[in-house]
PyMOL commands that place a pseudoatom at each C-alpha (Angstrom):
pseudoatom trace, name=CA, resn=MET, resi=1, chain=A, elem=C, hetatm=0, pos=[0.199, -0.181, 0.125]
pseudoatom trace, name=CA, resn=ARG, resi=2, chain=A, elem=C, hetatm=0, pos=[2.978, 2.743, 0.685]
pseudoatom trace, name=CA, resn=GLU, resi=3, chain=A, elem=C, hetatm=0, pos=[4.700, 1.782, -2.349]
pseudoatom trace, name=CA, resn=ASP, resi=4, chain=A, elem=C, hetatm=0, pos=[1.611, 1.431, -4.386]
pseudoatom trace, name=CA, resn=PRO, resi=5, chain=A, elem=C, hetatm=0, pos=[-1.584, 3.021, -3.427]
pseudoatom trace, name=CA, resn=ILE, resi=6, chain=A, elem=C, hetatm=0, pos=[-4.446, 3.539, -4.988]
pseudoatom trace, name=CA, resn=ASP, resi=7, chain=A, elem=C, hetatm=0, pos=[-5.947, 6.810, -5.964]
pseudoatom trace, name=CA, resn=GLY, resi=8, chain=A, elem=C, hetatm=0, pos=[-9.112, 6.788, -3.760]
pseudoatom trace, name=CA, resn=GLU, resi=9, chain=A, elem=C, hetatm=0, pos=[-8.519, 3.964, -1.488]
pseudoatom trace, name=CA, resn=ALA, resi=10, chain=A, elem=C, hetatm=0, pos=[-8.465, 4.121, 2.109]
pseudoatom trace, name=CA, resn=VAL, resi=11, chain=A, elem=C, hetatm=0, pos=[-6.938, 1.519, 4.658]
pseudoatom trace, name=CA, resn=VAL, resi=12, chain=A, elem=C, hetatm=0, pos=[-7.639, 1.201, 8.094]
pseudoatom trace, name=CA, resn=LEU, resi=13, chain=A, elem=C, hetatm=0, pos=[-4.175, 1.183, 10.416]
pseudoatom trace, name=CA, resn=ILE, resi=14, chain=A, elem=C, hetatm=0, pos=[-3.645, 0.793, 14.288]
pseudoatom trace, name=CA, resn=VAL, resi=15, chain=A, elem=C, hetatm=0, pos=[-1.167, 3.176, 15.272]
pseudoatom trace, name=CA, resn=THR, resi=16, chain=A, elem=C, hetatm=0, pos=[0.413, 3.097, 18.817]
pseudoatom trace, name=CA, resn=ALA, resi=17, chain=A, elem=C, hetatm=0, pos=[1.735, 5.489, 20.483]
pseudoatom trace, name=CA, resn=GLU, resi=18, chain=A, elem=C, hetatm=0, pos=[5.285, 5.243, 21.885]
pseudoatom trace, name=CA, resn=ASP, resi=19, chain=A, elem=C, hetatm=0, pos=[3.559, 6.691, 25.052]
pseudoatom trace, name=CA, resn=GLU, resi=20, chain=A, elem=C, hetatm=0, pos=[0.125, 6.053, 26.171]
pseudoatom trace, name=CA, resn=THR, resi=21, chain=A, elem=C, hetatm=0, pos=[0.276, 9.438, 27.820]
pseudoatom trace, name=CA, resn=GLN, resi=22, chain=A, elem=C, hetatm=0, pos=[0.875, 11.443, 24.775]
pseudoatom trace, name=CA, resn=ARG, resi=23, chain=A, elem=C, hetatm=0, pos=[-1.708, 9.995, 22.882]
pseudoatom trace, name=CA, resn=GLU, resi=24, chain=A, elem=C, hetatm=0, pos=[-4.232, 12.927, 22.409]
pseudoatom trace, name=CA, resn=ASP, resi=25, chain=A, elem=C, hetatm=0, pos=[-1.358, 14.766, 20.714]
pseudoatom trace, name=CA, resn=LEU, resi=26, chain=A, elem=C, hetatm=0, pos=[-0.647, 11.564, 18.778]
pseudoatom trace, name=CA, resn=GLU, resi=27, chain=A, elem=C, hetatm=0, pos=[-4.658, 12.148, 17.788]
pseudoatom trace, name=CA, resn=THR, resi=28, chain=A, elem=C, hetatm=0, pos=[-4.224, 15.192, 16.362]
pseudoatom trace, name=CA, resn=ALA, resi=29, chain=A, elem=C, hetatm=0, pos=[-1.093, 14.678, 14.683]
pseudoatom trace, name=CA, resn=ILE, resi=30, chain=A, elem=C, hetatm=0, pos=[-2.488, 12.044, 12.927]
pseudoatom trace, name=CA, resn=GLU, resi=31, chain=A, elem=C, hetatm=0, pos=[-6.012, 14.437, 11.711]
pseudoatom trace, name=CA, resn=SER, resi=32, chain=A, elem=C, hetatm=0, pos=[-3.472, 17.015, 10.571]
pseudoatom trace, name=CA, resn=VAL, resi=33, chain=A, elem=C, hetatm=0, pos=[-2.076, 14.662, 7.639]
pseudoatom trace, name=CA, resn=GLY, resi=34, chain=A, elem=C, hetatm=0, pos=[-5.483, 13.610, 7.171]
pseudoatom trace, name=CA, resn=GLY, resi=35, chain=A, elem=C, hetatm=0, pos=[-6.317, 10.771, 9.279]
pseudoatom trace, name=CA, resn=THR, resi=36, chain=A, elem=C, hetatm=0, pos=[-9.491, 9.705, 11.088]
pseudoatom trace, name=CA, resn=VAL, resi=37, chain=A, elem=C, hetatm=0, pos=[-9.170, 8.029, 14.723]
pseudoatom trace, name=CA, resn=THR, resi=38, chain=A, elem=C, hetatm=0, pos=[-12.216, 5.891, 14.285]
pseudoatom trace, name=CA, resn=ASP, resi=39, chain=A, elem=C, hetatm=0, pos=[-11.431, 4.088, 18.240]
pseudoatom trace, name=CA, resn=ARG, resi=40, chain=A, elem=C, hetatm=0, pos=[-9.316, 4.325, 21.076]
pseudoatom trace, name=CA, resn=LEU, resi=41, chain=A, elem=C, hetatm=0, pos=[-7.925, 0.931, 21.869]
pseudoatom trace, name=CA, resn=GLN, resi=42, chain=A, elem=C, hetatm=0, pos=[-6.239, -0.403, 24.831]
pseudoatom trace, name=CA, resn=PHE, resi=43, chain=A, elem=C, hetatm=0, pos=[-2.067, 0.497, 25.409]
pseudoatom trace, name=CA, resn=GLY, resi=44, chain=A, elem=C, hetatm=0, pos=[-2.187, 3.683, 23.641]
pseudoatom trace, name=CA, resn=ALA, resi=45, chain=A, elem=C, hetatm=0, pos=[-3.267, 2.164, 20.269]
pseudoatom trace, name=CA, resn=LEU, resi=46, chain=A, elem=C, hetatm=0, pos=[-5.491, 4.186, 17.956]
pseudoatom trace, name=CA, resn=ARG, resi=47, chain=A, elem=C, hetatm=0, pos=[-7.771, 2.482, 15.028]
pseudoatom trace, name=CA, resn=VAL, resi=48, chain=A, elem=C, hetatm=0, pos=[-7.109, 5.001, 12.324]
pseudoatom trace, name=CA, resn=GLU, resi=49, chain=A, elem=C, hetatm=0, pos=[-8.363, 5.637, 8.810]
pseudoatom trace, name=CA, resn=ILE, resi=50, chain=A, elem=C, hetatm=0, pos=[-6.571, 7.006, 6.129]
pseudoatom trace, name=CA, resn=ALA, resi=51, chain=A, elem=C, hetatm=0, pos=[-6.235, 7.254, 2.572]
pseudoatom trace, name=CA, resn=GLN, resi=52, chain=A, elem=C, hetatm=0, pos=[-3.469, 5.103, 0.769]
pseudoatom trace, name=CA, resn=HIS, resi=53, chain=A, elem=C, hetatm=0, pos=[-1.548, 7.945, -0.734]
pseudoatom trace, name=CA, resn=ARG, resi=54, chain=A, elem=C, hetatm=0, pos=[-0.965, 9.538, 2.854]
pseudoatom trace, name=CA, resn=ILE, resi=55, chain=A, elem=C, hetatm=0, pos=[0.555, 6.631, 4.158]
pseudoatom trace, name=CA, resn=ASP, resi=56, chain=A, elem=C, hetatm=0, pos=[3.812, 8.102, 3.823]
pseudoatom trace, name=CA, resn=ASP, resi=57, chain=A, elem=C, hetatm=0, pos=[2.837, 11.608, 5.899]
pseudoatom trace, name=CA, resn=LEU, resi=58, chain=A, elem=C, hetatm=0, pos=[1.313, 9.313, 8.490]
pseudoatom trace, name=CA, resn=CYS, resi=59, chain=A, elem=C, hetatm=0, pos=[4.892, 7.422, 8.897]
pseudoatom trace, name=CA, resn=GLU, resi=60, chain=A, elem=C, hetatm=0, pos=[6.690, 10.488, 9.014]
pseudoatom trace, name=CA, resn=LEU, resi=61, chain=A, elem=C, hetatm=0, pos=[4.836, 11.310, 12.484]
pseudoatom trace, name=CA, resn=GLY, resi=62, chain=A, elem=C, hetatm=0, pos=[6.797, 11.515, 15.601]
pseudoatom trace, name=CA, resn=GLY, resi=63, chain=A, elem=C, hetatm=0, pos=[5.676, 9.678, 18.827]
pseudoatom trace, name=CA, resn=ILE, resi=64, chain=A, elem=C, hetatm=0, pos=[4.436, 6.265, 16.926]
pseudoatom trace, name=CA, resn=GLU, resi=65, chain=A, elem=C, hetatm=0, pos=[5.744, 2.959, 18.491]
pseudoatom trace, name=CA, resn=SER, resi=66, chain=A, elem=C, hetatm=0, pos=[4.077, 1.159, 15.383]
pseudoatom trace, name=CA, resn=ILE, resi=67, chain=A, elem=C, hetatm=0, pos=[1.895, 0.646, 12.652]
pseudoatom trace, name=CA, resn=GLU, resi=68, chain=A, elem=C, hetatm=0, pos=[0.490, -2.147, 11.321]
pseudoatom trace, name=CA, resn=THR, resi=69, chain=A, elem=C, hetatm=0, pos=[-2.374, -3.399, 9.486]
pseudoatom trace, name=CA, resn=GLU, resi=70, chain=A, elem=C, hetatm=0, pos=[-6.062, -3.467, 11.132]
pseudoatom trace, name=CA, resn=HIS, resi=71, chain=A, elem=C, hetatm=0, pos=[-6.107, -7.141, 10.220]
pseudoatom trace, name=CA, resn=ALA, resi=72, chain=A, elem=C, hetatm=0, pos=[-2.321, -7.954, 11.493]
pseudoatom trace, name=CA, resn=VAL, resi=73, chain=A, elem=C, hetatm=0, pos=[-3.459, -7.323, 15.209]
pseudoatom trace, name=CA, resn=GLY, resi=74, chain=A, elem=C, hetatm=0, pos=[-5.709, -9.621, 17.094]
pseudoatom trace, name=CA, resn=VAL, resi=75, chain=A, elem=C, hetatm=0, pos=[-7.730, -6.179, 18.989]
pseudoatom trace, name=CA, resn=GLY, resi=76, chain=A, elem=C, hetatm=0, pos=[-11.368, -8.407, 19.449]
pseudoatom trace, name=CA, resn=GLY, resi=77, chain=A, elem=C, hetatm=0, pos=[-10.713, -11.906, 18.221]
pseudoatom trace, name=CA, resn=ASP, resi=78, chain=A, elem=C, hetatm=0, pos=[-11.251, -15.081, 19.982]
pseudoatom trace, name=CA, resn=ALA, resi=79, chain=A, elem=C, hetatm=0, pos=[-8.332, -17.372, 20.842]
pseudoatom trace, name=CA, resn=GLY, resi=80, chain=A, elem=C, hetatm=0, pos=[-10.185, -20.152, 19.825]
pseudoatom trace, name=CA, resn=GLU, resi=81, chain=A, elem=C, hetatm=0, pos=[-9.951, -22.125, 23.735]
pseudoatom trace, name=CA, resn=ASP, resi=82, chain=A, elem=C, hetatm=0, pos=[-9.268, -21.266, 27.141]
pseudoatom trace, name=CA, resn=VAL, resi=83, chain=A, elem=C, hetatm=0, pos=[-6.574, -20.340, 27.930]
for i in range(1, 83): cmd.bond("trace and resi %d" % i, "trace and resi %d" % (i + 1))
show_as sticks, trace
zoom trace
């Protein structure tokens, strides 16, 4: 997506802040590059929708520990067995 974005297509990413106490600042920064925070998750993570062509702008922001596609992170799944 980053190397070959599709015009007009958005993607949902999980963006995790380096410091959970700075999550609000990160939300503001994400919005400044055209992203929309759609949900606040555990451990300083945010569910973000952003146009594919803006991913580079998102990656350049400070204060980010990680960026992953929504489906790479199990934020609401079932382990399939009792642990």
